[in-house]
N, C-alpha and C positions, 0 to 999 in steps of 0.2 A: 775558307783557307784550308790547305791540305794538312790534315792532322799528322800524316806520316812524315812530313817535312818539318817537324817541330822538335828536333832532338835537343835544341838549346833553349827551348821555351821556358820562361818563368811561370807561365800559366798555360794550362791546356784543359779545355772543356770539350768533351766528346759526347754528342747526342744526348744532351741533358734535357730532362723533362721535370716539370713541377706543376702540380695542380692543388687547388684549395677547394674545400667544400663550402658553398655559400650557406647562408642562414636558412634558405628555403630547401636545402638538401641537394641542389644541383651543383655540378662541378665547374669551377673556373679553371681553365687551362692557361696558367700564367706564363709558362715557359715550355716551348714545344720543340724538341729536337735541335737544340742550339749547340753548335760547335764553335770554338774560339781559341785562338793562339795569340799569346803576347810574348814577344822576344825581349831579351835584356836590352836596356837602354832605349826603350821606345815608349811612346804615348799612344794608347789605343782609346778611341772615343766610342762611347755607347750612346746611340741616339734613337729616337723613335717617339711616337705619340704617347700621350698619357695612357697608362694601363697597358703599355706594350710588353712589360715584364722586365724592365731595366733594373729596378731596385731588387726585385726577387732574385734575379741572376747574381747581382752583386752580393746579396746576403748569403747565397749558396757558396759563392767563391770564398767568402770570409768565414765559412763554417758556422754561420749563425742558424741556418736551416739546411736540411739535407735534401738532395735531389730524389725524386721518385725513381728515375732511371738515369743511366749515363754515368760518366766519371768526370771528376774535376781533380786536377793535380796542380799544386803550387810548389815550385822548386822541387819537383819530383815526389812530393808527399800527397797522398790521397786525402781529401778533406773529410771523407766519411770515416776512414780508418784512423786518422790522426788529427782530429779537429783541434785539440789544444796546441799541438805543435804547429799547425798551420796558422792559428791565430797569433802565435808568438812571433811569426815571421812576416805577418801581413800588417801594414798600417792602414786602418780603415777610418775614413771620415764620412759619417752618414750625413743625410740632409740636415738633420737637426743635431749638430754636434753638442755633446753634453758639457758645456762650460758651466762653471759655478759662478754666477754673477755677483755673489757676495764675497768672493775670494779675489785677491789681486791676480795680476798676470803671473807673477812669480809663484804664488800659491797654487794656481791652476797647473802650472808646469810641474811643481813638486808633487801634486796629487797624481798626475799621470806617470811621473817617474816612479813613484811608489808602486803604482799598479803594474808597471813593467819591470820592477826589480832593479832599477838603476840606482847604484850606490850613491849616497850623498857626496862622497869625495869626487865622483866623476861628473857631477852635474854642471858645475861651472863651465867646464870645457865643452859640454854639449850645448848649454843654453846660449853661450856667447855667439857662436855662428848663427844659431836659429834666430836670435833677437836682431842680429845685424841683417840677416837675410830678409826678415819680415818688417824691419824698421820699428820694432816694438821696444827696443832697449830703453828709450826715455820713459816708458810707461810701465816698467816692471812693478811699481807699487800702486798702480791705478786699479781700482775694482773693475773686473771684467764687464760688469753691468754698465759701466760708464764709457765703454769703448764704442766707437761707431760700428756699423754693420760690417764694413770692410775689415776693420781691425779685429773684430771678433772672428771673422773667417780666417784671418792670418794667424791668430792665436790658436784656433782649432787645428790648423795645419801644423803649427809648431808643436802642439801637444801630441799630435799623431806621430811626429818625427823624433820624440825624445829618445827613442832607440831606432836605429837604422833598419828599415824593413827590407825584405826581399822584394816585396810587391806593395806598391802604394795604391789603394783603392779609394776613389773620391766620388761621392754621389752628389752631383750638381754643386760643386764647391763655390761657384761664382754667382749662384742665384741670390738675388736680393742685395747685391752690391753695385755701386755706381761704376761707370766706365773707367774712372781713374783707378779705383781699387781692383777692378777686374784685370786691368792691364798689369798692375803690380803683382797680383796672384799668379798670372801667367809667367811673368818674369821669374818668379820663385820656382815654379814647376819646371820651366825650361832650364834653369840653373841646376836644379836637382838632377835632371836627366843628363845634361851635358857634362857636369863636373863629377857626379857620383855614379853615373851609369844606372840610375834608378829606373825601374820598370813601373809605368803608371797606367792604370785602367781607370777611366773616368766617364761618368755619364754627364751629359750637358744638354740643356735646351737651346744653347747658343750654337747655331750651326757654323758660324765663323770660327768658333773654337775647334769644332770637328775638322775644319779645313786645315788647321795648323798641326794636326796630329799625324803620326806615321801611318795609322790605319783607322778605319771607322767601321763599326758594325751597326747596321740599321735593323731594329726590331719592329715588327708590326704584328699585333695580336699574338705575341709570344714567339713568333717565328722570325728567323733571319731572312730578310729580303734583299740584303746587300752586304757584302763583306770584302774589303779591299782598301787600297790607298785612296785618299780623297780625290786624287786626280781622276780616278775611274768614274767617280760620281760627277765631277765637272764635265768630263767628256760626254756623259749622257746628254747634257744640255747643249752641246756644241751646235751652233746654227739655229738655236731655238729661243735665244734670249734677246730681247729688244727693249729699247726705251722709247716712249712716245710722250709728246708734250700735250697737255690739255689745251683746248681752245681758250681764247681770251674770255675771261669772266667765269671760267670753271676751275675749281680747285682740284689738285691731284687726287685727294681722297674721294671726291665725288666721281671722278673719272674711273678710279680704281674699282669702286663698288660696281659700276656699270660693266666694266670689262670682265670682272669676275663672273658675271652672269652669262657671258658669251660662250657658246660652244667653240671649242678649239683653243680656249685659254686655260692653261693648267694652273697658272699663278699670276697674280698681279699685286704689286705693293708700291706705295708712294716712295720716291727716292729722289732727293735733290731737286724738287720742283717738277719732276716728271713722274711717270709711272713705269716701273720695270715689269716687263711681262715675259712669261714663259709660255710658248705655244705648243700645241700637240704635235706640230710638224714644223720643219724649217722651210717648207716650200712656200714661196711668195704667192703662188697661184691660189693656194687655199688658206693663206695666212689671214686670220680675221683682223689683223692690224694693217692690211695692205693699203687702206684708204687714209691711214693716220700718219703716213710718212715715218715709219719705224726706223730707228737707228740701231744697228747691231751692237750688242753689249758683250763683254767678256763673261763667260759662264762662271759661276761659283758653286760651291758645294750645295748650298741651299736650293739652287735651281734644280740640280739633279735629284735632290731629296724629294722635292715636290713632284717631280716626274715619276719617281720610284713608287711613291705611295699610291695605293688604289684610289682612283678618282671617284668622288661623289657626283651625282647628277647635278648639273648646273641649275641654279635657281636665281632669280632676280632678288637681291636682298630687299629691294623696296616692296616686293610682293607680300612680305610678312609685316609690313609697317602697320597695317591695320590691327594686327594682333596686340600692339602696344598702343592703346588709344591716347590721343592727345587730351589733356585735361579739358573739361567742357567749357571752361572760361577762357580758353586760348584758341587762337585761330590755327587750324591744322595747316601745316606747310607741306605735307606729303602729297606727292603726285605720282601715281603708279604708272604713268605713261613711260614705257621703256625707251621712247625716243627723246626724252628730255635731254637738253644740251647744256643746261647750266644748273648748278646746285642752288638750293634755297639760300639766299643771303641771310646772314645773322641780323636779327632785329637790333635797332639801336637802344632798345629798352634794356637797362641794366638789371640783371637778376642777382648778381653778387657785386657789392660795393665795399671795398676794403680801403680804409684810409688811416695811414700812420699807425698801423697795428704793431703792438709790442706785447711780448709775453716773456716774463722772467720766471725763472725757477731759482729762488734765492738770489745769488750774485750772478748766475748764468743767464744770459739773454739769448733765448732760443729763436725769437722772431724780433727783428730790430727795425722798426719804423717802415713797415711794408705797406705799399699801396698798389691796388690794381682794381680793374673792373671787368666783369664777365657779362657779355650780352646774351640775350635769349637766343637759343638755338646754336650757340657756339660750342665747339669742343676746345676747351682751354687747358693748357698743360702747365703743371708745376714741376720743374726739373731741378735737380741739384744733387750733390754728393750725399752719401749717408751722413746724417746729422745736420743737414743744411737748414732744417726747420720746416720741411714740407708737411710731415705728418702732424706737427704741432699746429700749423696753420689750418690743416684740414679739420682737426678736432675742434678748433675754435669756430670754424664756419658751420659745423654741424651742431653747435651748442653743447658739445661735450666737455669743453674746457673754456673757462672765462678768460678774456684777454686782460692783461695788466693795464693797458691803456689803448687808446685809439677807438675807431668806430668800424663796425661791419654790419651790413644789412644783407640779408639773404631772402630772396623771394618777397621783397618789400617789407620784411620784418627785422627789427633789431635782434640779431642772433643771441644777444645776451639775455633777452627777455622772451625768446621764442617759447611758446607753450607746445603742448602735445599736438595741437591742431596744425601748427606751422611745421612741425617735424614730420607730420604725415605726408607733406608735400616733397620730402627729401628721401633719396635712397643713398645708402652708404655701404661701401665695401672696404673693410679695414685692411691695413697692410699685413697684419698677422691674422691667421684664421681665428675668428672670434665667435663662431657659432658653437653649438652644444655638441662636444665630441662624444658624449655618452648617449646621444640620440642617433638613430639611423638618419640617413639622408631624407627619407620620407617623413620621419618624425620632425626634423628641422623645418621642412617645408610646411608641414601642417601647423607647427607652432607659430611660424611667422605669418601664415595666412590668418590665423586667429588673432594674432597681435595687431594686424592691420585691419581687423574687422571685416574680413571677407567671409561671406556665408552663401550657402545654397549653390545655385547655378554659377554665380560669379566665381565663387571659390573653386568649384570643379574646373571651370574654364581656365582660370589662371594657373592652377596647379598643373593641368594637362599641358598648357603652353610652356611652362618652365621646364617640365620634364623632357618635352620634345626638343625645345630650343637648345638645351644644354646637354643633351645626350645622357641623361641620368638614369634611364630606365633599368639598366643592368646593375646599378649600384644602390638602388633605393633601400635595400634591406641591410646594407653595410653600415656599421657604425661610422659616422662622419669623421671621427678622430682617427680611424684606421684606414681611411680612404687614401688613394694616391694624391700627392700634392696638387696636381692639376685638377682633379675632380673636387677637391676641397674649394678651390677657387671658383669652379663652375657653380657649385652649390651656393657659395657666398653671393655670387652675382645673381643667381636665380632668386634667392631670398630678398635681395635688395630691390628687385624689379616687380615683385608680386603685386604691389599696390599701385603700380603705374605712376611713379613719381615724376614730377615735372623738372626736378633738378637732381642730378645724379653725381655723387662724389665717389671717385674710384681711386683708392690709394694702392698703387702697384697691383692692379687687378690681374695682370698676366704673369706675375712673378712665379717662376717654376712651371709655367704652362708651356706645352710644346708648340712649335711653330704653326702647326695646322690649327690647333685650338686658338692660338692668338689671332689668326686671320678670321676665324669664325667669330671671336669676340668683337673684333673691329668692324666686321660686317654688321653685327647687331648694333654696335654703338653708332655707326653711321646712320643706320635706319632710325634709331631713336632720335638723333639730332634732326633728321628730316621731318620727324613727327612733332617737333616742337620741344623736345627735351633738351635742356642745357646740361652739358657734361663738363665736369672739372676732374682732371686725371693727373696722377703722378705715375712716372714709369722710369725704369732704368734701361729699358730697351730704346736706344736713341732713334732707331728707325721708326718706332711708334710715334715719336714726336712729330713726324711728318704728317700724321693724321690730324694734328691740331690746327685750328684756325689761327690761334695766337698762343704764345707761351711766355713764361718767365723762367729764368734760371737763378736759383737761390744758392748762396753759400754763406755759412756762418750767420744765418738769419737775415741777410741782406739780399736785395735784388741786384744781380750783376748784369743781366741783359734781359730784354723783353722785345716782343714784336712777333711778326709772322715767322714761320720756319725759314723763309727766304732771307728775311732780315737778320735772323740769328746766325744763319750759315755764313754770312759775310764776315763774321769774326774770325773765320779760319781761312787759311790760304790753300790753294789747289796743290795737289801732289801730281806734278807732271801734267798729263792730259786729263786726269781724273778730277772732276769737280769735288770740292770739299763736302764731306758728309756731315750730318748732324752730330755724330760722335766726335768728328774732328773739331767742330765748333765748340762742343761742350768741353772737351779737354783743353782747348786753347783758352776759353774763357775762365775756367777754374784755375788753370796754371798761371794765367796772367794775374788773377786776383791774389793767388798765393805768393807770387813773386813780388807784387806790390806791397804785400804785408810782411815780406821777408821770411816767409815760411815755406813749407812743402805742401804740394797739393795732396 
């Protein structure tokens, strides 16, 4: 964006650089020659892969760290010369906003009002519209720790707005919240911009959110690779986006994995029972989809984003299947033949059996008479709003939490009586980062290798596999607690897979992870399923539910819907010529349940 044409800008960054010294003495160039302009009353998105420099740039803009070179101005003030004045006029909501969970909603608001010098007599007039906007008014006296994830995010935003900022900076504000809460947060942001003329700069891993913004800046390895209105990104993909249907007997996720390995395919994702593909060219004569009867699709921001990113060499995801061995007592289902035309069917053997499961916490029922079965080699999804009971169910399945009543068997063993030997057959990635933040990434990998009894050559092979598979080589000497959020998730996944489990529990494994890394995760998960691993996963990315063979949607501890993705999508109605998406179905199911209960979704 032209710096000279920014006289009315609320934010101006010109040729900003920032580097950090690694533990081994080498330099990490986090931000390289970045220029950015944000004008009044606009929303600017900051997107890019993990480690692209997004959070570093936001922390410089909010005067928390200083640039090595270049200049940053907020409302005409230089952040280096006047850091305190800049911080007084910027509202900043970091990824982990500092709510005090043992204080009520009102007490949290009062704390931030104290920090910003808001007089007690002025607070009621400030709080009332904030509570109305966030729908938190009925919960003023509830402890913040008892709020759902979406409600916590809305409270964090309200605390940021206890005094009106010149610039609102949001670092991934919708990560970890369900689609209903995400929609509500966007309604709040849109209202702030439309009614108050607020200027917003936000980073996000959701590229549909970038598509709603006035401008989008794409960072890659610290550098700007695209800057402009979202339409420019969509236009890059014009004539190169298609939808193809899998052959009878083949699932979209299986077809997607094979298409991603084909030269000429930039991107492929399951979508509405088909596979959405972006090709390297729009010419039908060289289109690798020519024999699949492709249907042209309307380009979106995410399609252009995938085209813009430097492309990695194509590899068949099944080629790495042998790196994660099938347990010796199981029959391998992997076939590395690239000409396969059908995916391995799930076995009828149940690996997870849940019947009439109940979990109470005092008078609160977190899981309410839930029953389901997961078959071997399935990818099975647990979906639901924040606080629906998904993580509680997960913890019971892993033997970390006893049920109040009901039965559950995992890998043929009663989960309530499962010993260490049974748990050795499981892998678990928790919703929140649960590794050792004071250890380096290499230290965590070494610790879990020892905990799983890996020694000698086997240990070296598995550690090398994990480091390569998850792209951790450049971060091994960084304290895991200080690593970018996406790399924390990669590390957690790597540690969970070191011992080659036959059953893998993934609780929002891609939360906060960029779109490119999400695709790489799902390529690996597909491969694991083909190798005989059973996967149970929760996610707030509804497009990821399309990778599941079957799924259930929970709310208030009860199952609202279950079946294949196609069966669940039938709960939503089409919007014009566009078939309903999984997100449409999710919102329709949750809102119908709330309406029946006489409440709000």
